VMD Tcl script that draws the C-alpha trace (Angstrom):
set ca {
  {130.96 100.29 25.67}
  {127.31 99.30 25.63}
  {124.90 99.95 22.76}
  {123.99 103.52 23.73}
  {123.75 104.99 20.22}
  {120.20 105.15 18.82}
  {120.18 105.90 15.09}
  {117.03 107.16 13.40}
  {116.35 107.92 9.73}
  {113.41 110.21 10.47}
  {111.95 112.00 13.50}
  {110.40 109.34 15.70}
  {109.48 108.38 19.23}
  {111.64 106.05 21.30}
  {111.06 104.74 24.81}
  {113.71 104.49 27.49}
  {113.89 103.73 31.18}
  {116.50 105.27 33.44}
  {116.64 103.23 36.64}
  {118.36 103.25 40.02}
  {118.15 100.94 43.06}
  {116.36 102.77 45.88}
  {119.04 101.62 48.35}
  {121.70 103.43 46.29}
  {119.60 106.59 46.00}
  {118.99 106.64 49.76}
  {122.75 106.41 50.36}
  {123.27 109.86 48.78}
  {121.22 112.00 51.21}
  {119.22 109.54 53.31}
  {115.75 108.06 52.75}
  {113.94 111.17 54.02}
  {115.55 113.28 51.28}
  {114.96 110.86 48.41}
  {112.63 113.36 46.71}
  {115.30 116.09 46.90}
  {117.98 113.73 45.56}
  {115.70 112.81 42.67}
  {114.14 116.20 41.83}
  {117.12 118.49 42.36}
  {119.89 116.21 41.13}
  {119.12 113.08 39.17}
  {116.03 114.10 37.19}
  {117.57 117.49 36.43}
  {120.81 115.90 35.15}
  {118.95 113.32 33.05}
  {116.61 115.88 31.49}
  {119.51 118.28 30.88}
  {121.49 115.59 29.04}
  {118.50 114.80 26.83}
  {117.88 118.48 26.14}
  {121.55 119.03 25.23}
  {121.33 116.09 22.81}
  {118.30 117.61 21.09}
  {115.75 115.04 22.28}
  {112.25 116.22 23.20}
  {110.56 114.61 26.22}
  {107.00 113.82 25.09}
  {105.96 111.85 28.19}
  {107.55 110.85 31.46}
  {106.46 108.67 34.34}
  {108.13 107.70 37.59}
  {107.42 104.40 39.29}
  {108.91 101.97 41.75}
  {109.02 98.21 41.34}
  {110.36 95.54 43.70}
  {113.35 93.32 42.99}
  {112.69 90.60 45.59}
  {115.78 88.52 44.76}
  {117.95 91.54 45.68}
  {115.74 92.65 48.59}
  {115.49 96.12 47.04}
  {113.30 98.36 44.91}
  {114.07 100.16 41.67}
  {113.06 103.71 40.85}
  {112.23 103.71 37.13}
  {112.03 106.97 35.16}
  {110.16 106.03 32.00}
  {110.45 108.44 29.08}
  {109.00 108.72 25.61}
  {111.40 110.85 23.59}
  {111.08 112.42 20.17}
  {114.43 111.96 18.44}
  {115.54 113.57 15.17}
  {118.14 112.23 12.73}
  {120.86 111.21 12.97}
  {119.81 110.02 16.42}
  {120.74 110.14 20.07}
  {123.59 108.78 22.18}
  {122.11 107.74 25.51}
  {125.59 107.73 27.03}
  {125.11 111.50 27.47}
  {122.83 110.68 30.43}
  {125.57 108.60 32.06}
  {128.20 111.24 31.30}
  {126.14 113.97 33.02}
  {125.58 111.76 36.07}
  {129.25 110.67 36.22}
  {130.41 114.30 36.14}
  {128.27 115.05 39.23}
  {129.06 111.72 41.01}
  {125.51 110.34 40.72}
  {126.24 107.35 38.46}
  {126.04 104.59 41.10}
  {123.29 102.13 40.28}
  {122.43 103.69 36.91}
  {120.79 101.39 34.38}
  {119.51 102.68 31.03}
  {117.10 100.52 29.04}
  {115.86 101.05 25.49}
  {112.61 99.58 24.21}
  {113.20 97.46 21.13}
  {110.64 96.42 18.58}
  {110.72 92.74 19.50}
  {112.51 92.20 22.82}
  {110.85 94.60 25.25}
  {113.30 96.77 27.18}
  {116.98 95.92 26.74}
  {119.83 97.17 28.90}
  {122.07 99.53 26.90}
  {124.07 100.86 29.86}
  {124.65 99.50 33.36}
  {126.85 101.32 35.85}
  {128.30 100.08 39.13}
  {125.66 98.66 41.53}
  {122.91 98.56 38.86}
  {120.08 96.11 39.57}
  {119.25 94.44 36.31}
  {115.96 92.60 36.32}
  {113.57 91.58 33.59}
}
mol new
graphics top color blue
foreach p $ca { graphics top sphere $p radius 0.5 }
foreach p [lrange $ca 0 end-1] q [lrange $ca 1 end] { graphics top cylinder $p $q radius 0.2 }
display resetview
């Protein structure tokens, strides 16, 4: 398994990105219903997993960025979370999405102190770019 466990000694902020290729998201309900797929399914399941784990969402931002070498785009849900000891297992996000069959393309990245964002979980069809 990937490095999904985030251990903290005191309450602190962490930054994550939960990403999906747009082509995979459009395959669920079509490109015209991308907002419904995101709002009613994916974002709800992600936020619910974080809530169940005791993490507080301080800030969130949604953006798209191109991945030219794959001829696709990535939808990136960027979150600043407040996490309390002992920490947070980010696999809970994947588990929620797997249960509801929305795990295709999932990539979870954690911001490290020195390396920028590092992939801690990559599901089938994830587009991993730097």
